[in-house]
N, C-alpha and C positions, 0 to 999 in steps of 0.2 A: 340172197335169194335173187334169181333173175325174174324178169317180168312175166314170163309164162306162168310162174307159180301163182301170181295174182290174177292173171287172166282166168286160170282154172278155178281159183277161189270164187271170183265173181260169177263165172259161168255156172258153178255148182250151186251157189246161193240163188241166183235167179231161176235156175231150173228146178228148184224145190228139192234138192238133195237133202234128205232129212239129217244125215249125220253131219253135214257141213253146217246146216242151219242151226242145229243144236249146239255145236262147238262154238260158232260165232256169236250166237245169241246169249251165251253165258256172260259175256262182258257188257251187255246192254241193260239199260234201266227197263222196268216192266213194260211201259208203253212201246218203246222201240222193239223190245223182245217180241211182243204181241204182233206188231206190224210185220217184222221180218218172218215170223212163223206163219203168217197168212200166205206165204209163197207155197207152203205145203198143199194148200187147197187151190191156189190159183197161180201156178208157175208159168214161166215162159218156156217156149222151145228155144234153146240156145245152141249156137254152133260157133265153134272158133273159126275165124276167118283170117287168121293171122298171116301177114305177108308184108313185105316192104312197101306195097302200093295200096293196100286196103286197110280197112278198120280191123280191130282184133276180134270183136264179137258181134254177132247178129242175134238179137233177142226178139222173139215174135210170139204174139198170142192173139186171141180173137179181136182184141180192141186196140193193139198198138204194135208198132215195129220200131225197135231201137237199133241204131247203128252206133256201136260203142268202140271207142279207142281207150285203152287201158294205159295208165300212167302210174308209176309208183316212184316214191322218193323218201328219203329220210329228212328232207328239207320241206318246210311248209309252203314254198313257192316253187313252181316250175316255170322257167322262162323259155319260151319257144325259140328265141333268138340264139340260144346256146346250141351246142352240137352242130356247129357249122350251118345253122339255119334249116337243117333237116326237118325238125319238128314243125317249123312254120310252113315249110313247103308242103309237108304231108297234110297239115291242117287245111291249108288253102285248097289243096287237091280234093280232100274229103268233103269240105264245105261245098264245093262246086258240084261234085257228083251227087250229093244229097239234095242240093237245091233243085237239080234237074228232075229228081224223082218225087218231090213233094215231101221230102223228109228233112232231118237235120242230124248233124253229128253230135253224139253225146260223148263227153269225156268223163271217165270214171277214174278218180285220183285216189290211190291208196297211200295214206301216210303211214310209213313203216313205224312200229312201236307206239302208235297213238292209242290213247285209252279209249274205251267205249267203241262207238262205230267209227272205224278208221277209213271208211269209204265216203267220198264226196263226189257228187255228180254236177256237171256243168253242161250247158249247151253252147254251141258255137253259132255265129250268125246264120240266120236261115229264114225261110218263108214257107213253113210247113203247111200242109193242107189238112182238112178234116179234123179228126180227133187229135191228130199230132199237134195241132195249134195249142190245145189244152196242155199237153205234156210239155211242149216247148215253153209255155208261159210259166209253168211251176219251177223250172229249172233256172238257176242264176246263169247269166252269160259270163263267159271267160272275160277277164280284163284285157285291155290293150295298152301297150306303152305309147308314148308320144310318137314313136317311130312306126307304129302300126303292128308290132309284134304281139302275139297273144301271150298271156301268162295266166297260170291257174294259182289262186291263193286259196289254200286248203280251207281256211276258216270261213270263206265266203261261199263255199259249196254247199249243196243240199245233202244231208246225211242219207245214205242209202235207205236206212230203215224208214226214215220220213218219207222218202219218195215212194216206197212200197206201200206205206200207209195211205198216201194219196191215191195210188193206183188201185189198191184193194179195198178201199173204204166201202163199207156196207151200211146201209141205213136199216136199223133194226126196229 
C-alpha cells in the first residue's frame, strides 16, 4: 500500500466517517473504542493537501487546527536523514511555515500491521499560540539524533485514540 491509502484512512477517521471508525475501532480496547467513536459527534473538517512542498492533511474544527504530515512504515522507527535527507528538509520547511502562523506540525505515523491502535502522533518543535499550546503540550516531540536529524519512534508516540480522548473529553 502506498502512503495515500493511509492519508485517506486518517482523514476519514478524523472527519468522523462512520464506516471507517467502525472498522478501525473493532481492534481497539473499550476505552480507546469509545474515544475514537467520539469523532462521530465532534469531527474535524479534513482536507487533503498532499504535495511535495506542503503537509498531507489539514484538520480544523471550532477549537483547533492541525497541520498533519502522514508517514507509514513497517519498521518501528523512521529516520528523517534517510531518503537523501528529503524528509528532514521537508520537516524543517514545515516547522518554519507553522511557526510563522502560530501553529506546529503534527506527524501521524502509521505502523503497518500493528495490533490495536496503529496510529501514533508526534509534534515537531514549535511555539504555538492560544489553544494550540495545549494540543502541542499533550503530543510527544519527535526525537533528534546527535547530528540534529529527526526520527519518529512509534512506541513513543501518542495513540490516535488517546489524542481524540483528550480532545473530545466531556465532563459529565
